[in-house]
C-alpha positions as CSV (number, residue, x, y, z in Angstrom):
1,Q,0.1,0.0,0.1
2,E,1.3,3.4,-0.8
3,V,1.0,6.5,1.3
4,I,1.2,9.8,-0.6
5,I,3.0,12.7,1.1
6,N,3.6,16.2,0.3
7,P,6.6,16.7,-1.8
8,E,7.2,20.3,-0.4
9,H,7.9,18.9,3.1
10,P,11.2,19.8,4.3
11,F,12.2,16.2,4.5
12,Y,13.0,16.3,0.6
13,K,15.4,19.1,1.2
14,L,17.7,16.8,3.3
15,D,20.9,15.6,1.7
16,P,21.5,12.0,2.9
17,R,25.2,12.6,2.8
18,D,25.0,15.1,5.5
19,H,22.0,13.7,7.7
20,G,23.0,10.9,10.0
21,E,19.1,10.2,10.4
22,L,19.1,8.9,6.7
23,K,22.5,7.2,6.6
24,G,21.0,3.9,8.0
25,I,18.7,3.7,4.9
26,V,21.2,4.8,2.3
27,K,24.0,2.5,3.5
28,S,22.2,-0.4,5.0
29,T,22.3,-3.8,3.3
30,T,20.0,-5.7,5.7
31,F,16.4,-6.2,5.2
32,E,15.2,-4.9,8.6
33,D,17.3,-1.8,8.6
34,R,16.0,-0.6,5.3
35,F,12.6,0.4,6.7
36,P,12.0,4.2,7.1
37,P,12.9,5.4,10.6
38,E,9.9,6.7,12.8
39,S,10.6,10.4,12.1
40,I,9.9,9.9,8.3
41,V,6.8,7.6,9.1
42,R,5.6,10.7,11.3
43,A,6.2,13.0,8.3
44,V,4.2,10.8,6.1
45,R,1.3,10.7,8.7
46,D,1.3,14.5,9.1
47,N,1.7,15.7,5.5
48,L,-0.7,13.6,3.5
49,G,-0.9,14.5,-0.1
50,P,-4.0,15.1,-2.3
51,T,-6.8,12.5,-2.6
52,Q,-5.9,12.1,-6.4
53,P,-2.2,11.8,-6.2
54,T,-0.2,13.2,-9.2
55,E,2.6,11.2,-10.8
56,D,5.1,13.5,-9.0
57,T,3.7,12.4,-5.7
58,R,3.0,9.1,-6.5
59,V,6.8,8.3,-7.2
60,R,7.6,9.6,-3.8
61,A,5.1,7.4,-1.8
62,L,6.6,5.2,0.8
63,R,6.8,1.5,0.0
64,S,8.1,-1.5,2.0
65,T,7.4,-4.6,-0.1
66,Y,6.4,-5.5,-3.5
67,S,3.7,-7.8,-4.6
68,D,5.8,-9.5,-7.4
69,A,8.9,-9.0,-9.5
70,K,6.9,-6.9,-12.1
71,D,5.8,-4.5,-9.4
72,F,9.5,-4.1,-8.4
73,L,10.5,-3.5,-12.0
74,R,7.6,-1.0,-12.7
75,T,8.6,1.0,-9.5
76,V,12.3,1.0,-10.4
77,L,11.6,2.4,-14.0
78,R,9.2,4.9,-12.4
79,V,11.9,6.1,-10.3
80,I,14.4,6.2,-13.0
81,D,12.0,8.3,-15.2
82,H,11.3,10.6,-12.4
83,I,15.0,11.4,-12.0
84,R,15.5,11.5,-15.8
85,N,12.7,14.2,-16.0
86,T,14.1,16.0,-12.9
87,L,17.4,16.3,-14.6
88,E,16.1,17.8,-17.6
89,T,14.8,20.8,-15.4
90,I,18.2,21.7,-13.5
91,R,21.8,22.7,-14.3
92,P,23.7,19.5,-14.8
93,T,26.9,20.8,-13.2
94,A,26.9,17.5,-11.0
95,F,27.9,15.6,-14.1
96,W,30.7,18.0,-15.5
97,N,34.3,18.9,-14.7
98,G,34.3,22.4,-16.1
99,D,33.6,22.2,-19.8
100,Q,34.2,18.4,-20.0
101,P,31.9,15.6,-19.1
102,K,32.8,13.4,-16.0
103,S,34.0,9.9,-16.3
104,E,31.5,7.2,-16.0
105,P,32.6,6.2,-12.6
106,Q,32.5,9.9,-11.4
107,A,29.2,10.5,-13.1
108,G,27.8,7.3,-11.6
109,H,28.7,8.7,-8.2
110,A,26.6,11.9,-9.0
111,L,23.6,9.7,-10.4
112,A,23.6,7.6,-7.4
113,G,22.7,10.5,-5.3
114,Y,19.6,11.4,-7.3
115,L,18.6,7.8,-7.4
116,R,18.9,7.0,-3.6
117,S,16.9,10.2,-2.8
118,V,13.8,8.4,-4.0
119,L,14.8,4.7,-3.9
120,Q,15.2,5.0,-0.1
121,L,11.5,6.0,0.0
122,K,10.7,2.6,-1.8
123,N,12.6,0.3,0.6
124,I,15.1,-0.3,-2.4
125,S,18.8,-0.4,-1.6
126,L,21.2,0.6,-4.2
127,D,25.1,-0.6,-4.2
128,Q,27.5,0.7,-6.4
129,Q,30.2,-1.2,-8.3
130,K,28.8,-4.7,-7.6
131,Q,31.5,-7.2,-8.1
132,C,31.1,-10.3,-10.3
133,R,33.1,-12.6,-12.2
134,S,33.5,-10.6,-15.4
135,G,34.0,-7.0,-13.8
136,D,32.0,-4.5,-11.7
137,L,28.4,-3.7,-12.3
138,D,27.5,0.1,-12.0
139,F,24.5,-0.3,-9.9
140,W,23.0,-3.3,-8.1
141,L,19.2,-2.6,-6.8
142,T,17.4,-4.9,-4.5
143,G,13.9,-5.1,-3.1
144,V,11.6,-7.5,-1.1
145,N,8.2,-9.1,-1.2
146,Q,5.9,-9.6,1.8
147,Q,7.6,-13.0,2.3
148,G,11.0,-11.5,2.5
149,S,12.3,-13.0,-0.8
150,R,14.5,-10.5,-2.9
151,F,14.0,-8.9,-6.2
152,E,17.1,-7.8,-8.0
153,L,18.1,-5.6,-10.8
154,A,21.3,-4.9,-12.6
155,L,21.7,-1.4,-13.9
156,E,24.6,-0.5,-16.3
157,L,25.7,3.2,-17.0
158,K,27.5,4.4,-20.1
159,N,28.4,7.6,-21.6
160,A,26.6,8.1,-24.9
161,H,29.9,9.2,-26.7
162,A,31.7,6.0,-25.4
163,Q,33.0,3.8,-28.3
164,S,31.7,0.7,-26.4
165,I,28.2,2.0,-26.3
166,E,26.6,-0.9,-28.1
167,D,28.8,-3.6,-26.4
168,G,27.7,-2.2,-23.0
169,L,24.1,-3.3,-23.9
170,T,24.5,-6.3,-26.0
171,K,27.6,-8.0,-24.3
172,Q,28.4,-6.3,-20.9
173,L,25.2,-6.0,-19.2
174,P,23.8,-9.5,-20.3
175,T,27.0,-10.9,-18.9
176,Y,26.5,-9.3,-15.5
177,V,22.8,-10.2,-15.6
178,Q,23.6,-13.8,-16.2
179,E,26.7,-14.0,-13.6
180,L,24.6,-12.3,-10.9
181,D,21.4,-14.3,-11.7
182,S,19.6,-10.9,-11.8
183,D,15.8,-10.8,-12.2
184,F,16.2,-7.7,-14.5
185,G,18.7,-5.6,-16.4
186,V,18.4,-1.9,-17.3
187,Y,20.9,0.0,-19.5
188,A,21.2,3.8,-18.8
189,V,23.0,6.2,-21.0
190,L,24.3,9.6,-20.2
191,W,23.9,12.1,-23.0
192,Y,26.2,15.2,-23.0
193,K,25.9,16.6,-26.5
194,G,24.9,20.2,-26.5
195,S,26.3,23.8,-26.3
196,K,29.6,22.7,-24.4
197,F,30.2,19.3,-26.0
198,D,29.5,17.9,-29.6
199,E,29.8,14.1,-29.2
200,P,28.6,11.7,-30.4
201,K,28.9,13.6,-33.7
202,T,27.0,11.4,-36.1
203,V,23.5,10.7,-34.2
204,S,20.8,12.6,-32.2
205,K,19.6,11.4,-28.8
206,S,16.6,10.1,-30.4
207,Q,18.5,8.2,-33.1
208,L,20.8,6.7,-30.5
209,L,18.0,5.5,-28.3
210,S,16.3,4.1,-31.4
211,K,19.7,2.3,-32.3
212,L,20.0,0.9,-29.0
213,N,16.6,-0.4,-28.6
214,G,17.0,-2.1,-31.9
215,V,19.7,-4.2,-30.8
216,K,18.5,-4.7,-27.0
217,P,18.9,-8.3,-26.2
218,S,16.1,-10.3,-24.4
219,S,17.9,-10.3,-21.2
220,V,17.6,-6.4,-20.9
221,D,14.3,-5.2,-19.9
222,A,14.6,-1.3,-20.8
223,V,17.0,1.3,-22.0
224,R,17.0,4.9,-20.7
225,C,18.7,8.1,-21.3
226,F,19.6,10.8,-18.9
227,D,20.1,14.1,-20.7
228,V,22.8,16.0,-18.7
229,A,23.9,18.3,-21.6
230,Y,24.2,22.1,-21.4
231,R,21.8,24.0,-23.6
232,T,22.4,27.4,-25.2
233,P,21.3,30.1,-22.8
234,A,17.9,31.5,-23.5
235,S,19.6,35.0,-23.7
236,M,21.7,33.9,-26.7
237,L,18.9,32.3,-28.8
């Protein structure tokens, strides 16, 4: 059951890196400790949202368990799409080193902060650089059902201008999914092409997504793109 809360509540201003109250959720790997603390439960109880929730408030609703694996996957994709939409409304400074895109590991750390800010409300843990036989997976997400069984999702991140952009989808992620026996796999691309950066030179964002979806293997459930490009300032249009 979902409980809708007011997205303007001060709780959403908290930075989990600086507030010890949230660190138990962010860093926990045990089933018991991933449930929200009492202070957050009180915030939910005291700040109920509208009777007919919007998509923005629904994505922030507290969850503790999932009815089945598809429910877990739908929730993760909803969170990813929420973060994707949010990033398109703010300056993407967290993903840049001056005028150059950050490396994939550095960008992954920035994206992890955004993802955790919502995933922790869903009782979904996120681990970075999950080790497996063939390498390190960028993100490993886990949730539980009412019986305590785990659902798992492998999320691999790649810069859109990387030469290995297709191999990451067709070879790297499927290998991780198999080796980790993951329930799901999602491939995420960071798009930097804009006023400060002009790669990849030969394709647009929509063309790249169409190309990737055309070669997506059956072991990968979805492809998503985070647009973190700088745009031409309105004053210069």
